[in-house]
C-alpha positions as CSV (number, residue, x, y, z in Angstrom):
1,M,50.6,55.9,-50.5
2,D,52.2,59.1,-52.0
3,H,52.7,61.3,-48.8
4,L,51.9,58.1,-45.8
5,E,56.2,57.3,-45.5
6,A,56.2,61.6,-45.0
7,F,53.4,61.5,-42.7
8,L,54.3,58.5,-40.4
9,N,57.7,60.2,-39.9
10,F,56.0,63.5,-38.5
11,A,53.6,61.4,-36.4
12,E,57.3,60.1,-35.5
13,Q,58.7,63.2,-34.7
14,S,55.2,64.7,-32.8
15,P,54.7,62.8,-30.0
16,T,53.3,65.5,-28.1
17,A,50.5,68.7,-29.4
18,F,53.8,71.0,-28.6
19,H,55.9,69.0,-31.3
20,A,53.6,68.7,-33.1
21,I,52.3,72.8,-33.9
22,A,56.7,72.9,-33.9
23,N,57.0,70.5,-36.6
24,L,54.4,72.5,-39.0
25,K,56.2,75.8,-37.6
26,E,58.8,74.0,-39.3
27,A,57.2,73.3,-42.8
28,L,56.0,76.8,-42.9
29,R,59.4,78.8,-42.4
30,E,61.2,76.8,-45.0
31,A,57.8,77.2,-47.3
32,G,58.8,81.4,-46.4
33,F,56.1,81.9,-44.5
34,Q,56.3,85.1,-41.8
35,E,55.9,84.6,-37.6
36,L,53.3,87.5,-36.6
37,K,53.3,87.8,-32.2
38,E,50.0,88.1,-31.0
39,R,51.5,91.4,-28.4
40,D,52.4,92.7,-31.9
41,P,51.1,94.9,-34.0
42,W,50.9,93.0,-37.0
43,I,51.7,94.2,-41.1
44,V,50.1,92.1,-43.8
45,D,50.2,92.4,-46.9
46,E,48.7,91.5,-50.2
47,G,50.0,88.7,-51.4
48,G,51.7,87.6,-48.2
49,R,51.6,84.2,-46.2
50,Y,51.6,83.9,-42.5
51,Y,51.1,82.7,-39.5
52,V,50.3,83.0,-35.5
53,V,51.1,80.7,-32.8
54,R,49.4,80.1,-29.2
55,N,50.9,78.3,-26.0
56,D,52.9,76.6,-28.5
57,S,50.3,73.6,-29.4
58,A,48.5,75.9,-32.0
59,L,48.8,77.3,-34.6
60,I,46.6,79.7,-37.5
61,A,48.4,80.1,-40.9
62,F,46.9,82.5,-44.1
63,A,47.8,83.5,-47.1
64,V,46.5,86.4,-48.7
65,P,45.7,86.5,-52.7
66,R,47.7,89.7,-54.8
67,G,43.8,91.0,-54.7
68,G,44.0,92.0,-50.9
69,F,41.2,91.3,-48.3
70,A,38.9,88.5,-49.8
71,P,36.3,86.0,-47.8
72,F,38.0,83.0,-46.3
73,R,38.2,80.1,-46.8
74,I,39.4,77.7,-43.4
75,A,40.3,74.2,-42.5
76,A,40.3,72.9,-38.8
77,A,41.8,70.0,-37.2
78,H,43.6,69.4,-34.3
79,S,47.3,68.3,-32.5
80,D,45.8,66.8,-29.1
81,S,45.9,63.1,-28.6
82,P,44.1,61.1,-25.6
83,T,46.8,59.9,-23.4
84,F,48.5,60.5,-19.8
85,K,49.7,64.0,-18.1
86,L,52.6,64.0,-16.0
87,K,51.2,65.5,-12.2
88,P,52.9,68.6,-10.7
89,H,54.5,66.4,-8.1
90,F,55.0,62.8,-9.8
91,E,57.1,61.0,-8.0
92,D,55.9,58.5,-5.8
93,T,57.9,55.0,-4.2
94,V,56.2,52.1,-3.4
95,E,57.5,50.4,-0.8
96,G,60.9,51.5,-1.3
97,A,61.5,49.1,-4.1
98,Y,60.0,50.5,-6.9
99,L,59.5,54.5,-8.4
100,R,56.2,55.3,-10.3
101,L,55.0,58.2,-12.0
102,N,51.9,60.0,-11.0
103,V,50.0,60.5,-14.2
104,E,45.9,61.2,-14.7
105,K,43.8,60.6,-18.1
106,Y,44.0,63.0,-20.9
107,G,41.3,62.3,-23.2
108,G,39.1,59.4,-23.0
109,M,41.6,56.7,-24.6
110,I,41.1,52.7,-24.1
111,M,43.2,52.5,-21.3
112,S,43.7,48.8,-22.0
113,T,46.2,49.6,-24.4
114,W,48.9,51.7,-23.0
115,L,49.7,48.5,-20.2
116,D,52.8,46.2,-21.7
117,R,54.1,48.4,-24.3
118,P,57.3,50.7,-24.6
119,L,56.0,54.3,-23.3
120,S,58.5,57.3,-23.0
121,V,58.2,61.1,-21.7
122,A,57.5,64.3,-24.0
123,G,56.4,68.1,-23.6
124,R,57.9,71.0,-22.4
125,L,59.3,71.7,-19.3
126,V,59.5,75.9,-18.5
127,I,63.5,76.8,-17.6
128,R,64.4,79.4,-16.0
129,E,67.3,81.1,-17.0
130,G,69.0,84.6,-15.7
131,E,65.9,87.0,-14.7
132,K,63.7,85.2,-17.0
133,A,61.7,81.7,-17.7
134,V,61.4,80.3,-20.9
135,S,59.7,77.4,-22.2
136,R,61.6,74.2,-24.1
137,L,60.8,71.0,-26.1
138,V,62.2,68.4,-24.4
139,N,61.3,64.0,-25.6
140,L,63.3,61.3,-24.1
141,D,62.9,59.6,-27.4
142,R,63.7,56.0,-25.5
143,D,62.0,53.4,-23.9
144,A,61.4,54.7,-20.3
145,V,58.6,54.0,-18.5
146,L,56.1,51.0,-18.7
147,I,52.7,50.2,-17.4
148,P,52.5,46.4,-16.4
149,N,49.3,44.2,-16.7
150,M,48.7,42.1,-13.6
151,P,49.0,38.7,-14.3
152,I,45.8,36.9,-14.4
153,H,46.4,34.8,-11.9
154,F,45.6,37.7,-9.8
155,N,43.3,39.1,-11.8
156,R,40.9,36.5,-12.9
157,Q,38.1,38.9,-14.6
158,V,41.0,41.0,-16.6
159,N,39.0,39.5,-19.6
160,D,35.5,39.7,-17.9
161,G,34.5,42.9,-18.1
162,Y,37.3,44.6,-16.2
163,S,37.3,48.3,-14.5
164,W,40.7,49.8,-14.6
165,N,41.3,52.7,-12.6
166,P,43.2,55.7,-13.5
167,Q,45.2,55.9,-10.6
168,V,45.4,52.7,-9.0
169,D,46.3,50.3,-12.2
170,L,47.8,53.0,-14.8
171,L,50.7,54.4,-13.0
172,P,53.7,53.8,-15.3
173,L,56.5,52.5,-13.5
174,Y,59.8,54.0,-14.4
175,G,62.9,52.6,-11.7
176,E,63.7,50.6,-8.4
177,G,63.5,52.5,-5.2
178,D,66.3,54.7,-5.3
179,A,65.6,56.4,-8.4
180,A,63.7,59.5,-7.1
181,G,65.0,62.6,-8.8
182,K,66.7,60.8,-12.0
183,L,63.8,61.4,-14.4
184,M,63.2,65.0,-13.9
185,K,67.5,64.7,-14.4
186,E,66.6,63.1,-17.6
187,L,64.3,65.4,-19.1
188,A,66.5,68.8,-18.2
189,E,69.3,66.9,-19.1
190,A,67.7,66.4,-22.5
191,A,66.8,70.1,-23.0
192,G,70.0,72.0,-22.3
193,A,68.9,72.4,-18.0
194,D,70.4,71.9,-14.5
195,P,67.2,69.5,-13.5
196,E,67.2,73.0,-10.5
197,A,66.4,75.4,-13.0
198,V,63.2,73.4,-13.8
199,L,59.8,75.9,-12.7
200,A,57.2,73.8,-14.2
201,H,56.2,71.5,-16.5
202,D,53.5,70.3,-19.3
203,L,54.6,65.9,-19.6
204,F,52.6,63.3,-21.6
205,L,53.4,60.2,-22.2
206,Y,53.6,58.6,-25.6
207,S,53.7,55.3,-26.9
208,R,57.1,54.4,-29.1
209,Q,56.0,51.8,-31.2
210,P,56.4,52.3,-34.9
211,G,54.1,53.4,-37.0
212,S,53.7,50.3,-39.8
213,I,52.4,49.7,-43.3
214,W,50.5,46.2,-43.4
215,G,48.3,44.2,-44.9
216,A,47.2,42.7,-48.1
217,E,49.2,44.9,-50.6
218,D,49.1,47.1,-48.0
219,A,46.0,47.8,-47.4
220,F,46.6,49.7,-43.8
221,F,48.9,51.6,-41.7
222,S,49.2,51.4,-37.8
223,C,50.7,54.1,-35.1
224,G,49.7,56.0,-32.7
225,R,47.5,59.6,-32.8
226,I,46.4,59.3,-35.9
227,D,43.5,60.9,-34.8
228,D,43.9,63.7,-36.0
229,L,47.3,64.3,-36.7
230,E,46.5,62.5,-40.0
231,C,43.8,65.6,-40.7
232,A,46.4,68.1,-39.3
233,W,49.6,67.8,-41.6
234,G,47.9,66.4,-44.5
235,C,45.8,69.7,-44.2
236,M,48.7,71.9,-44.0
237,K,50.6,69.0,-46.8
238,A,47.5,70.7,-49.4
239,F,47.3,73.9,-47.6
240,L,51.4,74.2,-48.5
241,G,50.8,73.2,-52.0
242,S,47.9,75.4,-52.8
243,E,47.9,79.3,-53.6
244,A,45.5,81.6,-52.4
245,R,43.6,83.3,-55.8
246,D,39.9,84.4,-54.7
247,A,39.9,83.6,-51.4
248,I,42.0,84.4,-48.0
249,A,43.0,80.6,-47.4
250,V,43.3,80.0,-43.5
251,C,45.1,76.7,-42.2
252,A,44.7,76.1,-38.6
253,V,45.5,73.3,-36.1
254,F,43.6,73.9,-32.8
255,D,44.9,72.4,-29.4
256,N,42.8,70.5,-26.3
257,E,39.5,68.7,-28.7
258,E,40.1,65.9,-26.8
259,V,38.8,67.2,-23.6
260,G,35.8,69.2,-25.1
261,S,38.2,73.0,-26.6
262,L,37.6,74.8,-23.8
263,S,41.2,76.4,-24.0
264,K,43.0,79.4,-24.8
265,Q,44.1,77.3,-27.5
266,G,41.2,75.6,-28.3
267,A,38.1,75.8,-31.0
268,D,35.8,76.6,-28.0
269,S,38.0,80.0,-27.5
270,T,38.5,83.8,-29.8
271,F,41.9,82.2,-31.0
272,L,40.0,81.6,-35.5
273,Y,38.0,85.0,-34.3
274,D,41.5,86.8,-33.2
275,T,43.3,85.8,-36.8
276,L,41.1,87.1,-39.2
277,T,40.1,89.9,-37.6
278,R,43.8,91.0,-37.7
279,A,44.5,89.8,-40.5
280,G,41.9,91.6,-42.2
281,F,42.3,95.5,-40.1
282,A,45.9,94.9,-40.5
283,L,44.0,94.7,-45.0
284,G,42.4,98.1,-44.9
285,A,39.6,96.2,-44.2
286,S,36.4,97.7,-42.1
287,D,35.0,96.1,-39.4
288,G,31.8,95.2,-42.1
289,E,33.6,93.8,-44.8
290,I,34.9,91.0,-42.5
291,R,32.1,90.2,-41.2
292,A,31.2,89.9,-44.5
293,A,34.2,87.9,-45.8
294,M,33.0,85.5,-42.7
295,A,29.9,85.5,-43.6
296,D,30.9,84.7,-47.5
297,G,33.2,82.2,-45.6
298,F,34.3,78.3,-45.8
299,M,35.1,75.9,-42.9
300,V,36.5,72.3,-43.3
301,S,36.3,70.6,-39.7
302,A,38.8,67.5,-40.2
303,D,38.7,65.5,-37.7
304,N,38.8,61.2,-38.4
305,A,35.2,59.2,-39.1
306,H,34.5,55.5,-37.9
307,A,35.6,53.0,-40.1
308,V,33.0,50.2,-40.1
309,H,34.9,47.1,-37.7
310,P,35.4,43.8,-38.9
311,N,34.0,42.1,-35.8
312,H,31.5,44.6,-35.1
313,P,29.9,45.7,-38.1
314,E,26.6,45.6,-36.4
315,K,26.9,48.5,-34.1
316,Y,27.3,50.9,-37.2
317,D,24.1,52.9,-39.2
318,R,23.0,50.1,-41.9
319,Q,22.2,53.0,-44.8
320,N,25.4,55.6,-43.4
321,R,28.6,53.5,-43.1
322,V,32.1,54.1,-44.1
323,Y,35.4,52.0,-44.4
324,M,39.3,53.0,-44.8
325,N,40.5,53.0,-48.0
326,K,37.2,54.3,-49.8
327,G,37.6,58.0,-49.4
328,V,37.3,61.6,-47.7
329,V,34.4,60.4,-45.3
330,I,31.3,63.2,-44.8
331,K,29.7,63.9,-41.1
332,H,26.1,64.0,-40.1
333,N,24.5,64.7,-36.7
334,A,21.0,65.9,-36.5
335,N,21.7,67.3,-33.0
336,Q,24.8,69.2,-34.5
337,K,27.8,67.3,-32.9
338,Y,28.8,67.8,-37.2
339,T,27.7,71.1,-38.6
340,T,27.1,69.6,-41.6
341,D,24.1,70.4,-43.7
342,A,23.1,70.2,-46.7
343,I,24.7,73.3,-48.1
344,S,28.1,72.4,-46.7
345,D,27.6,69.3,-47.5
346,A,26.6,69.9,-51.0
347,A,29.4,72.7,-51.4
348,F,32.2,70.0,-50.6
349,T,30.6,66.9,-52.4
350,L,30.8,69.3,-55.7
351,I,34.8,69.9,-54.3
352,C,35.6,66.6,-54.6
353,E,34.0,65.0,-57.7
354,K,36.1,67.9,-58.9
355,A,38.9,66.8,-57.2
356,G,38.2,62.9,-58.6
357,V,38.5,61.8,-54.5
358,P,35.8,59.9,-53.6
359,V,33.2,60.7,-50.7
360,Q,31.9,58.9,-48.2
361,H,28.4,59.8,-45.9
362,F,29.0,59.1,-41.8
363,A,25.8,59.6,-39.1
364,N,25.9,56.9,-36.1
365,R,23.0,55.0,-35.4
366,S,20.3,56.3,-33.9
367,D,20.2,54.5,-30.4
368,T,24.1,55.5,-29.6
369,P,25.2,58.9,-29.0
370,G,28.5,60.0,-30.8
371,G,31.4,62.5,-30.0
372,S,32.1,65.8,-31.3
373,T,34.6,67.8,-32.7
374,L,35.8,71.2,-33.0
375,G,33.4,72.2,-36.1
376,N,30.4,73.4,-33.8
377,L,32.5,75.0,-31.4
378,S,34.9,76.9,-33.6
379,N,31.5,78.0,-35.4
380,A,30.0,79.8,-32.0
381,H,32.7,82.7,-32.6
382,V,33.4,82.8,-36.6
383,S,29.9,81.8,-37.8
384,L,30.0,80.3,-41.0
385,N,29.1,77.7,-43.3
386,T,31.2,74.7,-42.5
387,V,31.2,70.6,-43.1
388,D,32.7,68.3,-40.7
389,I,34.6,65.7,-42.5
390,G,37.8,63.1,-41.6
391,L,39.0,59.8,-42.9
392,A,38.0,56.3,-41.6
393,Q,39.9,54.2,-39.3
394,L,39.8,51.9,-36.9
395,A,40.6,52.2,-33.0
396,M,40.3,55.5,-33.1
397,H,41.5,56.7,-29.7
398,S,43.3,53.0,-28.7
399,A,47.3,54.0,-28.0
400,C,47.7,52.8,-31.8
401,E,44.9,53.2,-34.0
402,T,44.5,51.9,-37.9
403,A,44.1,53.6,-41.0
404,G,43.3,52.9,-44.9
405,T,47.0,53.6,-46.8
406,R,45.0,55.2,-49.9
407,D,42.5,57.9,-48.0
408,L,45.1,60.6,-47.1
409,D,46.7,61.1,-50.8
410,Y,42.8,61.7,-51.4
411,L,42.2,63.9,-48.6
412,I,45.7,66.3,-50.3
413,R,44.2,66.2,-53.1
414,A,40.0,67.2,-51.8
415,M,42.2,69.9,-49.6
416,E,44.5,71.4,-52.7
417,A,41.3,71.4,-55.2
418,F,39.5,73.2,-51.6
419,W,42.0,76.3,-52.3
420,G,43.0,76.0,-55.8
């Protein structure tokens, strides 16, 4: 539990992918990392430490050993979580009495968990400044909206498997009928701008429920966005605490994993390949040497795993089920939803043994299709041995998720051993 309070503070301060990346950037800057811009020439030195950001929502940091160019040792996680995004025109007045917001689903969330809880709005605004357009982070950081349930008197089926319609049931209430224009005014003021200067926006809802540690002997903790901020923060914490020795250490945090990763800042983009090749060329490596370094590299794809649910243990494979507080999870799937094979499994298991970190193995029941993650998508662009791992958690994709208080320390120790 050494790092848990720091993670809960990070999660609270990272209501969107934009905020998560801004906070990770600040940690890198404080550690002496230098920012590289994709549009500029790169100068990369032996022993240097660098990071590059794409779209303000994805980031790749790397540290070069003093010996110069070397194979790559990569960890990858993602910055986004399921939520609701405000549409370009989001105000909707109902019978002159209410002003609600027109939103659409982002990712595959458990929709019912978003109802009847305080929500706020955060993201980025693009502001006109003279002849330029500049991006600014914004966070209302207050209880601003709520998605109200229908009373059971008018929805007798709500406890019998009700099917939520996101265009009907899940539009948040913001104000009374005269509140038109007030939300954008409030957001613009929070960004230090006039509402008339706002050109565009990427705005999302987030839960205002604070993180909590609970249970017998404080075994569990709950908050929003554990998937996958826990792995993103844990990997970065280990990365910052490690020293590049015989490999180029890389920590990547991609965006848009929850919607398939097919974006310029997702794992299924050229972002990782572009960064590794440009770093290699800047260090004087040839194209062949860069490809050889990739082939000799290793990647840890870190995205959380499904702990056995206490009320439904029958949903999980009997021989390959995992639990909270029992260690790092190595994830397996015959159909390549996860990248783990015997080679990467064995390699990472040995790393965890060296670090004194317990390991669990997860596979779905054969009659239950599972989700995928970013490892196999990234491998289509940068092909190298990869293991899919995570930490066991409950209620994945709920507005409030739950995980074990001891597992974050296990992840950090394992990743420090990986880079060390």
